[in-house]
C-alpha positions in Angstrom: -19.8 -7.4 16.3 -18.4 -9.7 19.5 -16.1 -12.5 19.4 -17.7 -15.2 18.6 -19.6 -13.8 16.1 -16.5 -12.7 14.4 -14.3 -16.5 14.6 -17.9 -17.5 12.8 -18.2 -15.4 10.2 -14.0 -16.2 9.6 -14.9 -20.0 9.3 -17.3 -19.0 6.4 -15.0 -17.1 4.6 -12.8 -19.9 3.2 -9.9 -22.1 4.1 -7.1 -19.0 4.1 -7.5 -16.1 6.7 -4.9 -13.2 7.1 -3.4 -12.3 10.0 -5.2 -11.3 13.4 -4.2 -8.6 15.0 -3.3 -9.4 19.0 -1.6 -6.2 20.6 -1.7 -2.6 19.3 -0.8 0.5 21.2 -2.3 3.7 21.5 -1.6 6.5 18.9 -0.8 10.0 20.3 -2.9 12.7 18.4 -1.6 16.0 17.4 -3.7 18.6 17.9 -2.6 20.7 15.0 -4.9 19.8 12.7 -7.9 21.7 11.0 -9.3 19.3 8.5 -9.6 15.2 8.4 -6.5 13.7 8.0 -6.0 10.2 6.7 -3.1 7.6 6.6 -3.4 4.4 4.5 -0.2 2.0 4.8 -0.1 -2.0 3.5 1.8 -3.7 6.1 3.6 -6.9 5.2 3.6 -9.4 8.3 6.4 -12.1 8.8 5.9 -15.4 10.1 6.7 -14.3 13.6 3.6 -12.0 13.2 5.6 -8.6 13.3 5.5 -5.9 10.8 8.1 -6.7 8.7 7.6 -3.9 6.1 5.2 -1.0 5.4 4.2 0.3 1.9 2.6 3.9 2.2 -0.1 4.5 -0.1 -1.4 7.8 1.6 -0.1 9.9 4.6 1.4 13.2 5.3 3.2 14.5 8.4 3.0 14.7 11.4 0.5 11.9 11.1 2.4 9.6 9.2 5.3 9.7 11.5 3.2 8.9 14.5 1.9 6.0 12.8 4.8 4.4 11.4 6.5 4.8 15.0 3.1 2.9 16.1 2.5 0.2 13.9 6.4 -1.4 14.5 4.7 -2.4 17.8 2.3 -4.2 16.5 1.9 -7.9 17.1 -0.7 -10.5 15.1 -1.4 -14.1 15.0 0.3 -16.2 11.8 -2.2 -17.2 8.8 -3.6 -20.0 8.8 -3.0 -21.3 5.5 0.3 -23.3 4.1 1.9 -20.5 1.4 3.9 -17.5 1.6 5.7 -16.7 5.0 4.7 -13.1 4.7 1.1 -12.2 4.1 -0.3 -8.0 4.4 -2.7 -6.0 6.3 -3.7 -3.0 5.4 -4.3 -0.1 8.2 -6.4 2.9 7.7 -6.0 5.8 10.2 -8.6 8.4 10.2 -8.0 12.1 12.6 -10.9 13.9 13.1 -10.6 17.6 14.1 -13.0 19.2 16.4 -15.7 19.4 13.9 -19.2 17.5 14.1 -19.7 17.6 10.3 -17.7 15.0 7.5 -14.7 16.3 5.4 -14.4 15.2 2.2 -14.0 11.7 1.2 -10.7 10.1 0.4 -10.7 8.7 -3.0 -7.4 6.9 -4.2 -7.0 6.1 -7.9 -6.2 2.4 -8.9 -2.7 1.2 -7.3 -0.1 -0.7 -9.2 0.3 -3.9 -7.0 4.0 -5.2 -6.8 3.5 -8.5 -6.5 0.9 -11.6 -6.6 0.0 -10.9 -3.0 -1.2 -7.7 -1.7 -3.5 -6.2 1.1 -6.6 -5.1 0.5 -6.3 -1.6 -1.3 -8.6 1.2 -0.7 -11.1 3.0 -3.6 -13.4 5.5 -1.5 -13.4 6.0 2.1 -16.1 8.6 3.9 -15.2 10.4 6.7 -17.3 9.7 9.4 -18.2 12.8 11.2 -18.9 12.8 14.7 -22.3 10.8 15.9 -24.1 13.9 17.4 -26.0 11.3 20.1 -21.9 10.9 21.3 -19.7 13.0 24.0 -17.2 10.4 24.0 -13.4 11.6 22.7 -10.8 9.3 22.2 -9.6 6.4 19.7 -11.2 3.6 18.5 -9.9 0.7 16.8 -11.2 -2.1 14.5 -10.1 -5.1 12.6 -12.4 -5.6 9.5 -12.2 -9.2 7.6 -13.1 -8.8 3.4 -14.4 -11.3 1.4 -13.1 -12.0 -1.8 -15.4 -9.7 -3.4 -14.1 -6.8 -1.0 -17.1 -6.3 1.0 -16.7 -6.4 4.4 -17.7 -9.8 6.1 -16.8 -9.2 9.7 -16.2 -6.5 12.1 -14.3 -7.0 15.4 -14.2 -4.2 17.9 -10.4 -4.1 19.7 -10.4 -0.7 20.9 -13.8 1.2 21.9 -14.5 4.7 23.3 -18.6 4.9 24.1 -20.9 5.7 21.4 -18.0 6.0 18.8 -17.3 2.3 18.1 -20.6 1.8 16.6 -20.4 4.7 14.9 -17.2 3.6 12.7 -17.6 -0.3 12.2 -21.7 1.6 10.2 -19.2 3.9 8.4 -16.3 1.5 7.8 -19.0 -0.7 6.4 -19.4 1.6 3.4 -15.7 2.0 2.6 -14.7 0.8 -1.0 -11.7 -1.9 -1.5 -10.2 -3.5 -4.3 -10.1 -7.5 -3.1 -6.6 -8.4 -1.1 -4.5 -10.9 -3.7 -2.7 -14.2 -2.8 -0.9 -15.9 -5.1 -2.3 -13.7 -8.1 -6.0 -14.5 -7.0 -8.5 -12.4 -5.0 -8.8 -14.0 -1.5 -9.6 -12.7 2.1 -8.2 -9.9 3.6 -8.0 -8.1 6.3 -8.2 -4.1 7.6 -7.0 -2.6 10.6 -9.0 0.5 11.2 -7.9 3.4 13.7 -10.3 6.4 14.2 -9.7 9.5 16.2 -12.3 11.7 17.7 -12.2 15.1 19.1 -15.6 16.1 21.0 -16.7 19.6 18.9 -16.6 22.4 20.5 -20.5 24.0 19.7 -21.7 27.6 21.1 -24.9 28.0 22.3 -25.0 31.7 21.1 -22.0 32.0 19.3 -19.5 34.9 19.7 -20.7 37.8 17.5 -17.7 39.8 16.0 -17.3 43.6 16.5 -18.5 45.6 13.4 -15.9 47.9 11.9 -14.5 50.5 13.4 -14.6 53.9 11.9 -12.7 56.8 13.6 -14.7 59.9 14.2 -13.7 63.0 11.7 -16.1 66.0 12.1 -18.0 66.9 8.8 -16.8 70.9 7.9 -19.3 71.7 5.3 -18.1 73.4 2.2 -17.6 78.2 2.3 -20.1 79.3 0.5 -19.9 83.0 -0.8 -23.0 85.1 -1.4 -22.8 88.2 -4.1 -21.8 91.4 -2.5 -20.3 89.9 0.6 -17.2 89.7 2.4 -14.2 89.1 0.7 -12.7 85.9 2.4 -9.4 86.7 2.1 -9.7 89.9 3.7 -9.2 92.6 0.8 
């Protein structure tokens, strides 16, 4: 969705609008994974548009450390309504291996809200897989605006990799969230989606593995003795 349509959608979702991402940095990819890895954060944004604190909802090393270092450099606009100076934004990072197919979805149990104000909380996130029509490799960043129902109202592409941003957007629209909360009531929310894709390795002629090796051992038939024959022991 282009910027103009994104802004129109924002005006239609109510008076309160959460912070909007202005500046981000490239997240490095640790090439040590063999399956899809997720990092999910609830970020508290202060009145200056900087990340003030982070609650980790999902994530493991070394991906979590890379993400936490990165989000401290992000910058946001301030919210468009009077109220608390802190506002919450969800960030979902997905790191995919060199695999064409989707892995298992990330199902998150209901999370206890720490207060009357919170970001949208993920319920079910689907691995986007790798689109068969693409040959791209790299990072895609989206900004999703969620309605009070928790469904996606608008999506803005912040960083594109050819063939991957549109694919990520289609899958992200199927994700399920609990809505954001503000002053104890459901409110519009914001989710930043960061998806890292590696180009799958596909063999036209898959390598064959050698069969088991059996060393040659001559087979000696057992000795047979006939009645009246020579004594094999020489007496």
